[in-house]
Structures are given as structure tokens and as C-alpha cells.
N, C-alpha and C positions, 0 to 999 in steps of 0.2 A: 553498134560498139556501143559508144560511150555508156548510153544508157545499159545494156545486159552488163555490164561490167560494173556500176553501180548497184545494180540489181543484187548479180551477185555479191559481193564487199557485203550488203546487208546482209545476206542469207548467212553466208559466213559467218558475220556477228551474232546473229543470233543463234546459231547454234554453238559459238562460245561460249553465250550466256548461258543457254539452254544447262551446257556443261558443267556448268557450276552449281556449286550447290544452295538451294533453294532456301530461306529461310522465312516466319513471319514474324513480324513486329507488330504487336500489338500493345493496349492496355485496359486495367482495370481501373478501380476509383482512384486509386493512391501511387500507383507502381506501372513504369512500362515494363512487358514482358515481350522477352527474344525466344520464341520457340516453344512460349509456357511457362519462361522461368524468370525472376525479377532479373533485370538488367537498367544498371548504371549507367547513363549518358555523362562519361566527361571529353567533352568537347573543345577541339580549337578553332578559332575559325581563322579563312586565310581566303584571299581572293585570287585565282588564275590571271583574272586579267592585269590584276598590281605585282607578278610575280615574273621574272624571266621563264619562259619554258623550259629550260632547261636544268631551272630550278627547283620546279615543282617535285621530285622526288624526293631531293635534298630537304626542302621544307616539311613534309609531311613526315619524313621521319624524323627531324626534328622534334613534332609535335609529339611523334608518338613515343619517342626517349623520354620527354616529361612527363609523360603519365598519361597523356590521352589517348583514347578506343576511339574516337570519331574528329570529323572534319565539320566543321559547316560552311558553306559553300553559300555564295551570293551569286546570281546570273545579273548583267546587268543588259537591261533588252537593248537597249543605244548602242549597244558594244555590240551588238549580232545581228542588229535592224539600223542599216546607216538610211535604207529611203521604203516607203511603204513595199513590202515584197522582196527586199532585198538584203539574203539574209547571208552570216557567213557563219558557219561552227567547224569550220575545217582547219582555218589558215593559222599558225603559230598560235599565240596566246587563246584563240578566238574559239578552241576545238578542246570544248569545255570536256565532254563524252570520254576523252583523252583522260583529264585530268581525274575523273571518278573513276575510271578502272586502273589509274595508278592507287589511286587510294585500296582500295580492292587487294593489290598485290601487294601495298604494304599492311595490310591486315585492319585495316581502318574503315568503321563505319562513315556513314556521310549521311549531315541534315542537309537539305534542298532546300534554299533558300531564292526562291526565282521572281518576287515578285508577285505581280508586275511592278512594284515599285518596291525599292529597297533601302531609301535613305543614303545609308555608305558612306557619307559626305561624299559620293559619287555626282559627278557632273549632272542636276535635276535628278536624281535620287535614280538614272537609272532610265526615266521614261524619255521613246524616243522623241526626238527632236522635230520632227516634221510635223508634232499634233501643235507646234507654238504655231504654225501658219495659220492655222484655224482663227479667228479674230477672237470670238467667242468661247473658243474649248470650254469646257470643264473636266477637269481629272479628277479618279481614285473615287466615280459615281459613276451612276447609271447612265451618262450622256451617251447617246448612242453612237457616237462619233468617236467617242472614245471607247466603248465598248466592242466596237465592230475590230479596231486593232486590239485590242486586248485579247478577243477571240484568236484572232489572227497569230498570234504571239502564243498563247497557249498550246493553239493545237501545233505550231512549227517546235516551240521548245518539248512538248512531249514526245514526239517523234524521236531527240536523242535520249530522252530520259526512261523513257518506258521500260527499256531493255535492263535500265541499271538501277532498277530497283530490285529491293532483300528478295521478294516475293519471285522474282524473275532471274535471280541468279548473282543479281548486284551487291553495292554497300549500302544501297540509300533506303532509310529507315523510315523518313519521316520526309513530309514536304509542309513547307511553311504557308499560308494563307495571306499574301497582302506584305506589311509591315509596320508595327505602330499605329494602325490606325484609329485609334483611341484617340492618339494625338490628333489627327485631322478632322475627323470627320466622325457620322453615325449614323450611316448608309447601310447597316446590317441586310438588307439586300443586294444590295454590290459585293457583300464578304459572300452570303451565300451565292450567286450565279459565278463566282468566283471557283467556289468548293464543284460545284456542279458542271463548270466548265471543264475543268480539270479530271475530274471521273468519268465526263464524256470522251476525255480524249487518251484514257487508259490509266490515269496514273493509281493506281491501287492501295497504298500504302498509306497510314494514317497521317491526318494533317493537325498540325497545331497554328495557334498564332501566339503573337505575343505583343505584351503592351506593358504599358509601368505599372507598376502594381497599385495601382487606384482605382478606387469602386466606378466611377464614370469612364474611366480609361478601359477598363477591363467591360462593362455594358457595352461600348459603343464598340468596341474593338474584337469580342470573344463572338465565339460559333456554337452552338449546343452539339455536345460531339466531337471536338477538336480539344486536344490540349493545351493548357493554357501554358504559353511561356511568359516569363518576368523580367522586364528590362528594368534594374535586376532585381533577382530576390534575395536577399543575403539576411532575412531575419522571420522569426514565428508570424511576426505581421504582417509580411508581404505577401510570406503562403496562406496565410489565413483570407487575406483577401480573396486569394484566389479558389480557396474552398468553398467561402460565403457565396461567388458566382456561381458556379460550377462543379456538385459534390463528387460528381460521379465522372471527374477526370480527373487525371493527375496536373502535377503540376511541377516546373522545372523552371531553372533562372537561363532565361534563352541568350542574355545579357551580362554575364558577367565581368567588369571592367579593369583588368588592370593595370589598362592606360585610360590617353586620351588624345583627341585631337586637339590639332593647333592649326591657328589663322594667323596669315599676315599681319606684324603689327604688334603680334604677342611674344611672350619668352614662350619657350621650349615648354609644351605641358610634359611635367613629370610627376606626378603621384608616387606616395608611397609606399613601398613594400609589404608595411606592416599594414594597412586597408586591405590589402588586396588580399594576405596572409591569413586575417580574420574572418577575411567572411568565406574564402575556400575552405578553411578550418570548418566552420560552422555548417555549409554544405558537405562535406564529408563525412563528420559527425554524424546529422540525421540522414544519410543512404540519398542525398539528395543528387537528383543530377543536374547537369551546368553544361555549360559554352561560354570560352573566356569568349570576350570580343576585343580584340583579338589576339589571339594566340602570337600573330605574326600579318604586320601590316603590308608593307610593300612600297609600291612608288606609284604616286598618279602622273603617271609618263603622258606627253602631251599636251592636252585641254580636259583631261578626265577629271582633275581636281573639282569638289564643287565648290558650295560655299552656306552662310545661313542668314538668316534675317527673320529678329521678333518683332519688329514694327516696321511700318511701313518705309523709313527711311535709314534701315540700318541695313550695313552690307559685311558681312565677316567672309572672305573669299578662304579655302583653307589653302596651306602652302602646299607644294611639290611633292614634297617626302610626306609617305603614309606611316611613318615609323611608328606610330602612337606612344612611342614609351613601352612597345610590349615588350613581352618576355625573351622573343625572338626578333631580334632590330630589322634595321631596313636593309640591312646586307649578310642576312642569313645568319647572324653571331649570338649563341646564347649569352643570355646579361645575366648579373646575376640575379636577376625578380627569377628568369628560370630556373637556375638551378634552387634556389629558395622553394619555387612551387614543382619541382621536380623532387626535393626530399619532403614536401609535404603531402605530396600524391603519393609518394612511394611509401609513405607511411602508412596509408589505408591501400596501398594494394597488396595484392593476394601472392602474386608474381615478379621476379626481379623486371625492375627496368632495363629494354636496350640500350645497352652505350650510346653514349652522343656522338653524333655524326662529326666527323672532322671538322671545320672553319673553310670556308670557302677562302682562297687566296684572294689577297686585295693588293694592290702596289701603290708607292709616290709617281705619278709621271711629274718629269722636270719641267719646269717653266719655260712655257715659248707664247710669242706675241703674234697675238693677231692683227691684222690690216683692214683698215677700210676697204670694201670695194663695190658697195654701191649700197642703193637705200631704198627705202618702199616707196619714195616720190620716182624712183627710175621703173616703176614696175605697177603701175595704176592699169587697172584693165580700162576698156571701154565703159565708159561713163553711163552710167543709169538716170535717166531724168526722172523726176518725181516732184510735185507741188511740193509737199512735204518730207522731210524726214523719214525712212522705216526703217525697221530693226533687222538686223541679220539673219531673223530665220525667214523671213519673205523671200531671201535669194539664197534658200538653202544653206544656208551656212550657221555653223552652230559653232564657234571659235575663231582664235586668230582677230585679225584686226579689220576696221570698216571706217571710210573715210566720207565726209561731207562735204560738199566745195557749196558756195553761193556767193551771188557778189551783193553788199551792202548799195540799198537803195532806200534813199529817206536817212534815218536816223545813220550814223556811221561811227560812234562813239559811246560810249555810256555804260548802262549796265547790260550785259549780253546772261542772260538765262538757259538753261540745258533743263528740258523736260521732256523726260529724264535720263541721265547718264551711265547707261550701265554699260562697263564700267570704269571705266580710269579715262578722263579725256586729255588731250592735249588739244589746247585751243593757237592755231596761227590766223594772223592777220596782216596779208600780204609776205606771206615767207614766214614771219618773225613768230616764235614762240613768246605767246603773251601770257599763259599762266596753264595751269593743269586742274583738273576736279575729280578727286574722288568719289564715287558715288554715297560711300559711307557716310551718314549725318546729315544730309537732305541741303545740302549747303551746295548752290551748284551753279552760282552765278559768278563772273567774273568779269572786271573793267575792262573794257577797251578803249585804247587811248586816244588820243584825234591823230588824224593822216590827212596829208595834204595830197592822197592819194584820190584822183576823180572816183574811181570807181573799185575801193577796197575788194577786196578778197577774203572769204572770212572761211577757214577748213579747220573741222573738227574732227580730229583722228582718233579713235577710240576703240578700247583692248576691252575683250569681254573674257571677264577674268573668274568663269564658273558660274552655270546656273543654278540657284536654290536651290539646296535638297530636301530641305525639313519645312516642317509646318506651314502656317496658313498664306506667303506670301510664293508658292512654289510659279506662279503664272510669271515668268520671270523673262523679256527676249532681251535680246542683247544690241548695242548699237543707244543709240537714241529712241527712244518709245513713243516720244510723243511730236513735242515741238520744240524749236528754239526761237526765242523771241529778244529783242533790241531795246531795252526802256518801254518794255511792254508791246512792241511791235511785232506780231509774229512774222517771222523771216520765211521768203515762199522762193520756189526756181532753185530748186537742189539737183545737185549730179554727187551721187552716191557710187562710192569704186568697192564693192566688195574685196577683202584681204583675207582668203581663211586660211594661208600660210599652209597650205598639206604638205607632207614631206616629202612628196614628189614636185613640190613646183619650189619647193627650197633648194632643193639641188640641181634644177634647173636655172637657176640665178646667173643671170649674164654681168658682167663687169659693167661698172660704169664708168662714163670719160672725167672729162677734166674737167666738169663742173662738178662733182663729188670732189675732188681735191682743193678745190676753191671751197666750202666748207657750203653746202646747203641747208639743209635742216637738220630736224633732229627725226631720228628714225634710221638709224644707221645698218648695215649690215657690216658684221666684221668676218672674215676668213682667213682661218689658218692652219698650218700642215704642223703634224708633231709625229716622231718615228719611234716607234717599241720593238724591241726585241723580244719580246715576251709580251704576253696578254692575260691581265688578271682585273676584279673590279676596281673600281676608285670612285672617287669624289670630285667632281671639277669644280676648282675653286674660283666661284666667282665674284670675289672680292673687290677686284679691279674695275667693275664694271657697274650699272646703274638698276637698272631695271629693263629686263626680255626676257627672250627667251632661247635655246640652247639648243643645234642639231649637233651630231657627231655621225660621220656618217651616214648621214640620211634619217638619225632617229632623233625625234624630241625627247629631250628629255624633261622639259619640263619648263616652268618659270622661276628667276630670282630676283629678289626687290631687296634693296637696299635698306627700307626699313626692318627688315629681317623679319622672324632670325634665322630664315634660311638663305646663304648665301654658296651652299655645296648642293651638288647637282649628283646623285647618285647615275654610272653610268656603269652597268653588268659588263662581264668579259668579255662576251659574247656580240656585243653591238661593237669589239674593239679588235683589232688586226696588227698581225706581225708587217711592221714595214710602215705601211704610209698612212695615217688617219686624217681625214680632215675636220676641222669643226667652224661652223656659221651658227653665227649668237647675232639676233637681233638685238637691238638695244634703243630701248625709246627715250633715252637722254643722252647720253655719250658718243661723241664726236671724235675724239681721241684714243689711237688704239691703248690697251695695256695686256698686261699679261697675266694667261692662266698654268694653273698645275693642277695635277692630280693629288688628291691625297686620299689617305687610309679612313676616315671617318665621316660621319657627317657632320659633327663638333669639334672641336679645337682640341686638338691632343691633350 
């Protein structure tokens, strides 16, 4: 009966889509065409996985009211396939087809950006983590192990996307092949294979590629017959590069940047409004199509934030907020930049723009104090024995923590070197924190003091802070990726304890006994309740804590860190409830309770 029900639902969906008006999207040498007439794409990008589902329609309407006629949408492969052949395109934010149908209902077209690689400051650029279990895997190329997974992905995505194409009655105008490939590799056979796979799977709308506006990037990343996206295209010179590469297809600015991303330890990136207005005016005045990356960023909930690295020892993890200084802020509010762009786009619009939707309500939450109730050390799984440390991915883990433990034999003090700690490590000797090691910069050594203990126990607790999502160092496993040495001696015989800290496991944590109250060691879970008489969006202020993660009513809000800039975490109203709410905090350094409160904004008011 279940199978019959699924078939009937699919038939009904196809009937619904066939009842929609079908359109032909195409292009000539210089222009995009919708049903044979020139069409200018004014797109705003947003990512359904980063936006609470109940706000999807609001954010789409916000983009339309700013003057956009199109929404660009990234798909994150690893968000939909958690293990080989284990798919989720239906629950919660995973229902990408529902998001695209809302776009159609709101009279918005769609640019589909399905990858397989997308970057997007998303954990590992959207690639599935199970590939990292293959020791010598090569990605974004014709490695058959990678391509077998890609084929499976494309076939499965096409099932969702085929009826949503404009020539089937849906809103999808174009599909992007890969993403900024010219910044990574030069295997045009790989790109052509992707195009053929999408065609074989039933994707019939035109394709485009997207690359930086330089000769070498466009040569390596474009394909004959595909429209050329420029990241970004803001001058005659940029578009001249595209025309030089292929004069028979149109070019557009596939990523015009009104804001920018922020890493931990940086100040919030706040590009000035004058720059984006100047670039958009250029594009509008020359009838160029463009996509604002991003019109609304949203949030890297849980472990979804990625990282950058441009040298072998560099590591720049992204903060939890993906506010991006976008025209529509993280919480969905119209910013001054939004109104400036709306005014500018309105000057070139033939029709009046829709009214700006009402703001989503936000609220303060009165201060409440959490109490220590257990620790990482009270919830260790059974030990896995290994001669050498192994990374998280070997144990089907992609985020959270992992603990490595061994006894010191031979050398028992001196210079301890971790090669390599991915990404933040706490080093303990006989239960006492000795030092921390952050991956960035390549300084991975600490001094172990002398000890009177006969068989000292070394423990290294490692937090993964997001897989690198861009450029040449993307093969990025988490935990300890090679070895640990003491005064040059390689340490052997390890016990390994994976601690993925998934939402389901955190909710089931049990309270510890007297040993926690006596003060054990870093890695304490705090828990507290707070009462609400009404719900609205809020930002929980974690400035009383040091470094860790927050769960509210079982939902992982993401990371905070005292190094800044982010110490407030966004919580949508739908994750709160009237009456009693529960917050759980894992702090890697703090052992004393502190209060938490809810604020209305990401920044200080």
C-alpha cells in the first residue's frame, strides 16, 4: 500500500505540473530569451537549507519586493545524502522541490545550482563526507570512485527537478554545471561528462557555468554552448573576457556580491553600499542579467559551516551566521542596503514593485542561568583501538568531537607535536588541561611538563570546525589526520572515542554524579530551562561562555567562540514553544555556570 501511495502522489504531482503553463528558455549570441523574447534575469540567491522552512515564502517575497524576478538556489549534496544511497528530499528543509514550487507560486523563476560541488561556505562545499573514507580519493575529476557517486547523485536529483523545469510547467530556467571550476581544475572532460549525465537524466533546460572573469579561469571552467556566468561581472572588461572566450553565448554576472563572508577571529565583513549600487547600476544600465550572491544568507545551523584555506597550514573556519551583510539580514529584515537596491532596481522596472513584507517578529528573552549537569567524559562510547590516530571520517563521523587517548611509554615530557590537528585540540595530561592547539598557522606543538606518574595518560580532544570548501586543499579530514610524536618519537597504541554529538544523542544525555560537582575537567555540558509566554525569533547571547555549541529544544543552533565576532546565535520562533524550553550548552573551556539571555539582533544594539 505504501508503494501504491507513493506512485499515486507522483502521478498527481505530474498532473499538477502538466497543468502549469510551459515556457521555453533559451539564448542567442548576446541575450537570454523567454518564449522567444528578450528576458533579463534579476536574481537573488538564497539557500533553503539555511532558512527555517516556515520562512521560505517570506524570504522569497522579500526578494521579489526588492525587484528580483528570479531566485538562485544551491543544492547541498551532503545535506541530502548522508550515506551512500541514503537520501532525504522530503523532511523539513530537505524538501527542495517544495521550495521551488513556492518560487513558482510567488511568480519567481529559478536558477538551479546543484553542483555536485557548490562551495557556498558550506561544509566541504556540499560534497558527501563518505568519500573521505577512501584514503586516496580525488574529487572534481574523472576519478571513477568519485564519478560513480556523482552519477548516483545526478540521477536522484533529477527525479526531484525534472518536473520543475520551465518547459515542464515549473520555474527552473537554467541549471549550472559544477561551480567555479576554473578556480580549481582544468578537466573539461569532467565538465562535459556532467553535462551529459544531466541530459541523460532528463534535464532539458539550458546550462551555464560560473567562473571568475579571467582568461585562464574561463578557459578551464567553461563549456561550449553553455551560457557564461561571471563571478562577478561588473565591467566592460569582465564581459569582454566572456565574449572573447565564446562569442556565441550570452554572459551574465552569476555572483554579484552585496556582502561578504566572515571567519572566526575577524570583524564582521561589512562592504559599503556604494560599491554594490555602482555595480548594479552598471548592470542595469547595460541590460545585463545578474544574480546577487546572496540576497539573503540565513544560518549555518549545526555543523554546516565550511572553511577556507589557501596555504597548506592555513585554516579559516566560517562563523555560524551566514548573515553575509546581505540586503535581507539573517533574521529576514530589510536593511538600508535592501532599500537602496530596491530603489535602484525600481528605477529600471516597468511595473511597480510589490510592497515590502512585514518584518518577522523578534523578542528579548529574560536572563536565565544554566547549571553543569554532565560532561563529555561521562559519555564516552566504547573505545576503538588503533595503532595510530585515525580521522573522524573513518568512523562515519563528519562533525562534533573525537577523543584520542594513549599511555606515554619512553618519553613522558617534552615537545608534543600533533600532525595535523583538524581543527581545535585540547591536550590533557593525567586529566589536566596542558594547552590548546588551533590548526591555523601550523604551530601544532605544545610542551608537556614532567610528571611523577609512572604511566602518564595523554588525551587529545579534537573539535572539527568545518571541512574546507574552496580551492586546492579540500581533502580535509577531521580529528588527527596523521600522527602524534613526543620529542620526535611516534606515539602508538591509541584508544579512539568518536563523539559526533548528533541532536538525538545530546537530548538523551544523563546527569553525572558527584564527580562533576567536584570539578573534573574541561568539556562540560550545561543545561537550563526558560519559560516563554509567547514565541518569536531571538538571538541567544553566549558572551558569558567561552567556546562551544548550543542546542535549544533539541535543535543545534551552531557554534560560538569568545574570539569573536559571533557570540549571539539565531533561534527561529518555530524552535521555541510556549511554556518550558530546554537549552543545552557544551563548552570546551568553561566549568562555571553563567546566565544566557535572548536578544533581538545579531550585533549589539
